BAFI-3210 file (N, C-alpha, C; in Angstrom, 3 decimals, decimal comma, padded with zeros to 6 digits):
// residues 121
n [1|2|3|4|5|6|7|8|9|10|11|12|13|14|15|16|17|18|19|20|21|22|23|24|25|26|27|28|29|30|31|32|33|34|35|36|37|38|39|40|41|42|43|44|45|46|47|48|49|50|51|52|53|54|55|56|57|58|59|60|61|62|63|64|65|66|67|68|69|70|71|72|73|74|75|76|77|78|79|80|81|82|83|84|85|86|87|88|89|90|91|92|93|94|95|96|97|98|99|100|101|102|103|104|105|106|107|108|109|110|111|112|113|114|115|116|117|118|119|120|121]
n.u [018,603|015,588|012,146|008,832|005,511|001,888|-000,958|-002,500|-005,304|-008,368|-011,478|-014,917|-016,724|-019,455|-019,691|-017,184|-013,776|-012,109|-009,009|-007,476|-005,462|-002,553|000,029|002,192|002,328|003,971|006,707|008,967|012,194|012,429|012,819|015,142|017,406|015,693|012,249|009,430|006,126|003,295|000,730|-001,331|-002,291|-003,076|-003,792|-001,605|-000,476|001,205|001,325|003,491|004,661|007,730|010,136|013,078|016,183|018,901|020,354|021,798|021,628|021,963|022,398|019,395|017,448|014,669|011,715|009,463|007,948|008,441|007,140|008,178|007,785|009,135|008,255|009,046|012,057|015,386|017,087|019,294|019,672|021,232|021,655|022,462|025,197|025,177|026,875|026,187|024,330|020,816|019,301|016,982|014,190|011,469|008,439|009,579|009,744|010,202|010,056|010,706|011,753|011,073|013,712|015,663|018,626|019,379|020,279|019,953|021,841|022,022|020,222|018,643|020,314|019,483|016,770|013,608|013,250|010,684|009,051|006,769|005,798|004,909|004,408|004,291|003,448]
n.v [113,006|113,249|112,358|113,634|112,805|112,929|111,138|108,440|108,231|109,844|109,377|110,116|109,008|108,382|111,123|111,804|112,095|109,431|107,722|105,807|103,203|101,435|099,852|098,846|100,011|102,245|101,651|101,265|102,323|105,748|108,640|109,035|108,055|107,676|107,887|109,636|109,126|110,681|109,305|109,781|112,547|114,046|116,281|115,864|113,582|111,683|109,540|107,694|106,237|104,950|104,593|103,050|102,802|101,140|102,815|105,026|107,056|110,373|111,379|111,248|113,388|113,682|115,696|114,342|111,324|108,009|105,194|102,536|100,200|097,543|096,593|095,382|094,194|094,917|096,282|098,252|099,784|102,248|103,269|106,147|105,889|103,163|100,190|098,100|097,318|097,489|094,971|094,654|093,009|091,965|092,552|093,238|095,684|098,889|101,081|104,454|106,836|110,415|112,613|110,647|109,888|108,518|106,507|105,342|102,760|101,042|099,931|097,533|097,139|095,954|095,743|097,342|098,809|098,906|100,893|101,474|104,201|105,809|108,907|110,962|113,606]
n.w [-000,365|001,368|000,901|001,484|002,060|001,881|003,298|001,459|000,693|001,445|002,812|003,150|005,862|007,677|008,350|009,255|008,244|006,878|006,742|004,317|002,886|001,698|003,351|001,999|-000,467|-002,750|-002,131|-003,600|-004,739|-005,212|-004,704|-003,179|-000,521|001,639|002,414|003,703|004,634|005,616|007,285|009,045|010,947|013,881|016,203|018,821|017,803|015,352|012,577|010,644|007,593|006,802|004,345|003,680|001,929|001,926|003,814|006,311|009,293|010,719|014,185|016,029|018,037|019,343|019,867|020,437|021,691|020,398|018,731|016,917|014,341|012,479|009,342|006,988|005,488|006,737|009,595|011,654|014,785|016,860|020,141|022,028|024,221|024,324|023,317|021,766|018,879|018,100|016,465|013,910|012,454|010,271|011,961|014,391|017,027|018,662|021,441|021,856|024,057|024,281|023,373|023,601|022,409|019,255|016,394|013,017|011,867|009,767|006,924|004,827|001,745|-000,613|-000,871|-000,135|003,110|005,335|007,608|010,329|012,042|015,056|016,474|019,347|021,671]
ca.u [017,495|014,410|010,877|007,758|004,239|000,689|-001,687|-002,916|-006,720|-009,260|-012,864|-015,935|-017,487|-020,194|-019,441|-015,775|-012,882|-011,328|-007,809|-007,262|-004,296|-001,843|001,359|003,245|002,362|005,024|007,917|010,116|013,131|011,996|013,357|016,365|017,643|014,625|011,044|008,487|004,733|002,416|-000,517|-002,339|-001,812|-004,236|-003,355|-000,229|-000,113|001,483|001,657|004,234|005,323|009,058|010,730|014,523|016,862|020,342|020,757|022,036|021,180|022,632|021,750|018,090|017,096|013,333|010,839|008,317|008,196|008,227|007,015|008,447|007,747|009,697|007,299|009,706|013,468|016,268|017,641|020,001|019,634|022,184|021,243|023,596|025,640|025,175|027,871|025,587|023,214|019,557|019,065|015,541|013,647|010,016|007,685|010,234|009,383|010,890|009,530|011,825|011,313|011,525|015,093|016,587|019,413|019,521|020,498|019,869|023,189|021,959|019,001|018,968|020,585|018,977|015,306|013,105|012,955|009,449|008,791|005,555|006,208|003,924|005,048|003,357|004,051]
ca.v [113,851|112,453|112,913|113,594|112,714|112,800|109,876|108,106|108,473|110,259|109,110|110,496|107,883|108,784|112,517|111,969|111,726|108,235|107,576|104,426|103,023|100,171|100,131|098,376|100,762|103,272|101,255|101,164|103,450|106,800|109,994|109,139|106,926|107,505|108,686|109,682|109,287|110,943|108,565|110,380|113,557|114,511|116,839|115,563|112,257|111,551|108,189|107,760|105,102|105,359|103,616|103,265|102,018|101,082|104,106|105,225|108,413|111,142|111,173|111,864|113,811|114,144|116,309|113,462|109,900|107,292|103,736|102,195|098,771|097,217|095,750|094,680|094,526|094,761|097,549|098,266|101,070|102,415|104,268|106,806|105,264|101,704|099,746|097,062|097,765|096,756|094,403|094,556|092,343|092,121|092,277|093,805|097,072|099,520|102,348|105,365|108,041|111,663|113,027|109,511|109,979|107,255|106,639|104,150|102,479|100,170|099,339|096,618|097,840|095,227|095,763|098,410|098,595|099,654|101,146|102,173|104,989|106,626|109,965|111,718|114,483]
ca.w [000,042|001,706|000,466|002,463|001,353|002,712|003,200|000,106|000,407|002,527|002,416|004,130|006,402|008,876|008,692|009,569|007,158|007,187|005,937|003,894|002,029|001,843|003,888|001,104|-001,719|-002,822|-001,400|-004,506|-004,704|-006,117|-004,526|-002,402|000,376|002,626|002,181|004,808|004,217|006,753|007,114|009,908|011,888|014,628|017,474|019,202|017,300|013,925|012,136|009,393|006,969|006,372|003,449|003,613|000,900|002,146|004,366|007,739|009,632|011,771|015,484|016,271|019,394|018,989|020,870|020,614|021,907|019,149|018,669|015,527|014,024|011,179|008,628|005,882|005,337|007,895|010,077|012,936|015,493|017,947|021,123|022,665|025,456|024,159|022,347|020,927|018,052|018,112|015,147|013,717|011,281|010,186|013,181|015,576|017,332|019,784|021,946|022,099|024,781|023,677|023,647|023,677|021,177|018,547|014,960|012,186|011,366|008,598|006,376|003,734|000,494|-001,775|-000,884|000,735|004,527|005,588|009,026|010,732|013,194|015,774|017,263|020,188|022,683]
c.u [016,283|013,149|009,850|006,432|003,097|000,030|-002,266|-004,352|-007,423|-010,674|-013,791|-016,698|-018,145|-019,912|-017,991|-014,948|-012,035|-010,146|-007,657|-006,033|-003,717|-000,421|002,486|003,199|003,470|006,283|009,141|010,934|012,703|012,750|014,668|016,482|016,520|013,467|010,106|007,093|003,898|001,079|-001,659|-001,659|-003,030|-003,767|-001,886|000,268|000,122|001,892|002,316|004,607|006,656|009,619|012,199|015,139|018,369|020,914|021,130|021,669|022,156|021,919|020,425|017,982|015,740|012,562|009,611|008,797|007,856|008,092|007,210|008,476|008,332|008,779|007,964|011,162|014,256|016,787|018,417|019,948|020,707|021,674|022,476|023,921|025,660|026,233|027,299|024,389|021,985|019,303|017,571|015,209|012,136|009,309|008,304|009,797|010,183|010,149|010,696|011,307|011,795|012,909|016,047|017,357|019,635|019,783|020,300|021,262|023,181|020,514|019,414|019,195|019,903|017,459|014,831|012,928|011,777|009,185|007,391|005,891|005,051|004,714|003,977|004,120|003,560]
c.v [112,979|113,160|112,807|113,673|112,623|111,452|109,692|108,479|108,974|110,064|109,539|109,252|108,346|110,210|112,812|111,552|110,535|108,157|106,106|104,366|101,647|100,468|099,726|099,025|101,812|102,902|101,115|102,451|104,526|108,112|110,086|107,969|106,672|108,432|108,542|109,950|109,509|110,278|109,193|111,400|114,149|114,994|116,551|114,217|112,318|110,114|108,311|106,368|105,645|104,236|103,980|102,321|102,076|102,355|103,999|106,685|109,093|110,824|111,921|112,212|114,487|114,712|115,454|112,066|109,196|105,798|103,388|100,677|098,580|096,215|094,878|095,104|094,235|096,130|097,309|099,684|101,075|103,535|104,834|106,126|103,744|101,330|098,718|097,627|096,891|096,289|094,155|093,855|092,518|091,680|092,846|095,255|097,573|100,809|103,226|106,605|109,310|112,016|111,866|109,477|108,595|107,523|105,299|103,934|101,659|099,912|098,541|097,378|097,222|095,172|096,869|097,934|099,498|099,696|101,731|102,875|105,818|107,621|110,667|112,533|114,128]
c.w [000,312|001,238|001,563|001,715|002,349|002,472|001,805|-000,205|001,649|002,029|003,537|004,565|007,694|009,297|009,035|008,362|007,609|006,237|005,596|003,014|002,229|002,268|002,945|-000,280|-001,622|-002,047|-002,308|-004,449|-005,698|-005,915|-003,756|-001,451|001,384|002,296|003,369|004,241|005,476|006,468|007,895|010,807|012,560|015,996|017,722|018,701|015,799|013,638|010,772|008,906|006,480|005,508|003,275|002,587|001,157|002,725|005,843|008,020|010,576|013,084|015,531|017,747|019,257|020,169|021,153|020,984|020,600|019,411|017,209|015,376|012,632|010,495|007,576|005,838|006,604|008,303|011,366|013,485|016,562|018,839|021,795|023,990|025,404|023,124|021,379|020,165|018,292|016,688|015,011|012,401|011,273|011,469|014,444|015,767|018,507|020,141|022,335|022,817|024,075|024,220|023,931|022,354|020,577|017,073|014,282|011,619|010,087|008,224|005,148|002,425|-000,726|-001,858|000,062|002,181|004,857|007,084|009,180|012,037|013,733|016,618|018,087|021,201|024,045]
res [x|x|x|x|x|x|x|x|x|x|x|x|x|x|x|x|x|x|x|x|x|x|x|x|x|x|x|x|x|x|x|x|x|x|x|x|x|x|x|x|x|x|x|x|x|x|x|x|x|x|x|x|x|x|x|x|x|x|x|x|x|x|x|x|x|x|x|x|x|x|x|x|x|x|x|x|x|x|x|x|x|x|x|x|x|x|x|x|x|x|x|x|x|x|x|x|x|x|x|x|x|x|x|x|x|x|x|x|x|x|x|x|x|x|x|x|x|x|x|x|x]
***
C-alpha cells in the first residue's frame, strides 16, 4: 500500500504562503513499497516527491504530462512498445507525455529511491 502526504512546511512570506522542506527527509521505509509526498499543488501543476523501496508498478496511463528526475537510488522504466528499459541513476530525468503508457520495473531494494516528479495538464 502506498502512502500520500502533504508538503512539510508552509510559511507566510510577503503575503504569500511559501512551501519549504528538504527533499531527503522522510525517505526511510515507513508505510509500504512506495510513498508519495505532495510538495506543491497549484492549478494544473503538482510537484511530488516519491520514495520507492524495492518496488515495481503496474502500467501507468496518466491524464497529465510528467517530468521525473531521479535524485537518489536506482530505477528502471519500461515504455509500452519498447523492448529496452530506461535505466536511471541519480541526476537522470525523463519527460513523459500524457497517456504515454509506462511502468517502473525496478527500484533499488537495499536503499530508498527518491524521485522528484512534476505533473501538469
